[in-house]
N, C-alpha and C positions, 0 to 999 in steps of 0.2 A: 504494500500500500504506500501511496505517496505520503511523505511526512506532513505536508500541508493539510492533506485530507484528514490525517489522524489528529492534528491539532484542532481543526475545526470540529471534528466529530466529538472530541473530548469536551470542548467548550459547550457544544449543543447538549451533550449529556448532562453536564453540570447544571446548566441553566434550566434544562427540562426537569431535572430532579428537584431543584428549588421550587419551580412552579408547581409541580405535583405535590410537594410537601405543603406548600402554602394553600393550595386548593383543598387538600385533605383536611387541614386544620380548619379552614373556613366551613367546609361541609360538616365537619364534626360539630362545630359551634352552632350551625343552623339546625342540624338535626336534634341537638340537645335542647335548643330553645323552643322549637316548634313540634318536636316529636311527642311520643307517648309519655305519660306521666310515670310509668313504671321505671324505677331506677335500675340500672344494670341491664337494660334491654339490649339484646344483641342485634336488633333490627337496624340500628344506625350503622353498626360495623358491617353488616351484610350489604347495606346500600353503598357504603363507601368502597367496600371490596369489589362490588359489582361494577361501580363506576371506574375504579382504577384498573380492573381487569379489561374493561372495554377500551380504555385509553391505551393500555399496554398492547392489546391485540391490534389496534389500529396502527400503532407505531411499528410493531413487528411486521405487519402487512406492508407498510411503506418501505421498511428496510428490505424486505424480500423483493419488492417491486423495483427498488433501486439497483439491486444486484442482478435482476433479470434482464435489465437493459444492456448489460455488458456483452 
């Protein structure tokens, strides 16, 4: 791999990880504020996990698509 590409890919992964972490924190706060009244409910964590899984699957699909063009 080209060193320039590796540098850019590393920066994108770091920034993306920060964005995902911030989004997860915000979603957690929203689900806690407007969610069910039962403490310790795992519904919030399931919704966050589903959202992150969807985002990860999209990113993986785009990565595979980028390598398919070679």
